[in-house]
C-alpha positions in Angstrom: -2.4 10.1 28.6 0.5 9.4 26.2 3.3 11.8 25.1 6.0 10.8 22.7 8.9 13.2 22.0 11.4 12.7 19.2 10.9 8.9 19.3 12.9 6.8 16.9 13.1 3.0 16.6 15.6 1.0 14.6 15.9 -2.8 14.3 19.1 -4.8 13.5 19.0 -7.2 10.6 22.5 -8.8 10.6 24.8 -5.9 10.0 22.1 -3.7 8.7 20.2 -1.1 10.7 16.5 -0.9 9.6 14.8 2.3 10.7 11.0 2.1 11.4 10.1 5.3 13.2 12.1 8.5 13.2 11.7 11.6 15.4 8.1 10.9 16.1 6.2 13.5 18.2 2.7 12.4 19.3 0.2 13.3 22.0 -2.7 11.0 22.8 -5.3 12.5 25.2 -7.1 10.9 28.1 -10.3 9.3 26.9 -9.3 9.5 23.3 -10.0 6.7 20.7 -7.1 6.9 18.2 -6.9 4.8 15.1 -3.6 4.0 13.3 -3.8 3.1 9.7 -1.2 2.3 7.0 0.4 -0.5 5.1 2.1 -3.4 6.8 5.6 -2.5 7.9 4.8 1.2 8.3 5.3 1.2 12.1 1.8 0.8 13.6 2.6 -2.3 15.7 6.0 -0.9 16.6 4.3 2.2 18.0 1.9 0.1 20.1 4.8 -2.0 21.4 6.7 1.1 22.4 3.7 2.7 24.2 3.0 -0.6 26.0 6.7 -1.0 26.9 7.0 -4.3 25.2 9.9 -2.7 23.3 12.1 0.3 23.9 12.8 3.2 21.6 16.2 3.7 20.1 15.9 7.4 21.0 13.4 9.8 22.5 11.1 9.6 25.5 7.6 8.1 26.1 5.5 9.3 29.0 2.3 7.4 29.8 0.0 8.8 32.5 2.8 10.9 33.9 5.3 8.0 34.0 8.4 8.1 31.8 8.5 4.5 30.8 11.8 4.8 28.9 13.5 5.2 32.3 12.0 2.3 34.1 13.7 -1.1 34.8 12.2 -4.3 33.4 10.8 -5.2 36.8 9.2 -1.8 37.2 7.8 -2.1 33.7 6.2 -5.5 34.4 4.4 -4.0 37.4 3.4 -0.9 35.4 2.0 -2.9 32.5 -0.1 -5.0 34.8 -1.8 -2.0 36.3 -1.9 0.6 33.5 -2.1 -0.9 30.1 -3.5 -4.0 28.3 -3.1 -5.4 24.8 -5.7 -6.9 22.5 -4.1 -8.8 19.6 -5.4 -10.1 16.2 -5.0 -13.8 17.1 -6.5 -13.7 20.7 -3.5 -15.5 22.4 -5.7 -17.5 24.7 -4.3 -20.6 26.5 -5.9 -23.6 24.9 -6.1 -25.8 28.0 -7.8 -23.1 30.1 -11.5 -22.2 30.1 -12.6 -18.7 29.2 -13.0 -17.9 32.8 -9.4 -19.0 33.7 -7.9 -17.2 30.7 -9.5 -14.0 31.9 -8.4 -14.5 35.5 -4.7 -14.9 34.5 -3.6 -11.2 34.8 -5.3 -11.0 38.2 -3.1 -13.9 39.6 -0.2 -11.4 39.4 -2.0 -9.0 41.8 -2.6 -9.3 45.5 -6.3 -10.1 45.3 -8.5 -12.5 47.2 -10.4 -15.3 45.4 -13.7 -13.5 45.9 -12.2 -10.3 44.3 -10.9 -12.3 41.4 -14.2 -14.0 40.9 -16.2 -10.7 41.0 -13.9 -9.1 38.4 -13.8 -12.0 36.0 -17.6 -12.5 36.2 -18.1 -8.7 35.6 -15.7 -8.8 32.6 -17.5 -11.8 31.1 -20.9 -10.1 31.5 -19.6 -6.9 29.9 -18.6 -8.8 26.7 -21.8 -10.9 26.9 -20.2 -14.3 27.4 -21.2 -15.2 30.9 -22.8 -18.4 29.5 -19.5 -19.4 28.0 -17.4 -19.1 31.1 -16.5 -22.8 31.2 -15.8 -23.3 27.5 -12.2 -23.7 26.3 -11.0 -21.7 23.3 -11.5 -24.5 20.8 -15.2 -24.6 21.8 -15.7 -20.9 20.9 -16.0 -19.1 17.6 -13.4 -16.6 16.5 -15.6 -13.7 17.5 -16.2 -15.2 21.0 -12.5 -15.9 21.5 -11.7 -12.2 20.7 -14.4 -11.1 23.2 -12.7 -13.4 25.8 -9.4 -11.7 24.9 -11.1 -8.3 25.4 -12.4 -9.4 28.8 -9.0 -10.5 29.8 -7.6 -7.1 28.7 -10.0 -5.1 30.8 -10.2 -7.3 33.9 -7.4 -5.4 35.6 -9.2 -2.1 34.9 -6.4 -0.6 32.8 -6.5 3.1 31.7 -5.1 2.4 28.3 -6.0 -0.3 25.7 -3.7 -1.0 22.9 -5.4 -2.9 20.1 -3.3 -4.5 17.2 -5.7 -5.4 14.4 -8.4 -6.6 16.8 -10.8 -7.4 13.9 -8.2 -8.7 11.4 -9.2 -12.3 11.8 -13.0 -11.8 12.0 -15.9 -11.6 9.6 -17.9 -8.4 9.4 -20.6 -9.4 11.9 -18.1 -10.3 14.6 -15.9 -7.3 13.7 -18.9 -5.1 14.3 -19.5 -6.7 17.7 -15.9 -6.2 18.8 -15.9 -2.6 17.7 -19.2 -2.0 19.5 -17.5 -3.3 22.7 -14.5 -1.1 22.2 -16.7 1.9 21.6 -18.6 1.2 24.8 -15.4 0.9 26.8 -14.3 4.3 25.4 -17.6 6.1 25.8 -19.0 4.6 29.0 -15.9 3.6 30.9 -13.5 6.3 29.7 -10.8 4.0 28.4 -8.1 5.5 26.2 -7.8 3.3 23.1 -5.1 3.2 20.5 -6.0 0.8 17.7 -3.9 -0.3 14.6 -6.2 -1.4 11.8 -6.4 -1.9 8.0 -10.2 -1.6 8.1 -11.4 1.9 7.3 -14.9 1.1 8.7 -13.4 0.3 12.1 -11.3 3.5 12.0 -14.4 5.5 11.5 -15.4 4.8 15.1 -12.3 6.5 16.4 -12.1 10.1 17.3 -8.9 10.6 15.2 -7.0 8.7 12.6 -3.3 8.8 11.9 -2.1 7.3 8.7 1.4 5.8 8.5 3.5 5.6 5.4 6.2 3.0 4.9 9.5 4.5 6.1 11.9 5.9 3.5 14.9 7.4 5.3 17.3 7.4 2.4 
């Protein structure tokens, strides 16, 4: 599903060049659940952003589902993201003035779908995360765990092949974290979604098929 070859990423801080990843080779297989662990600043989120084409590598190539995303234009990447990959973040990123239903429908507005198709997909996504009864509630009327489940429904409503999860349980208590991880596990096992998850939580990483641990970069 994902193949990185000699990928490096540097950031500019004034006149300084700060390396984060250097010559990374990594293969992520179709249907795999991969956990990324390591201290803050070790490159986990950077890797997710590179795989999801939010950021570009300083060097190297990234191929996702046969597409070399390092060679695509910004407009091509926007289309590719909306059909291939979705993000789940720590802090939900829901739009406060919209209901749960409308938040989930947002990605579908960018696709050429009829109103009935959008309704069917959103209703199915809400049912999958067990929030059909909360469809008309706005984010401030939902608990943190419920908001994250809305964010998951929004991520899967386009039926992406790849889910990139950046600390998806980082803002949740253990009970709600377990609910979120159960949903992610179901998406992987029953729906065949490839999942890459950055986490600090070892109990969450245990659900993954494989764990890669990042160390803080030291390129001196």
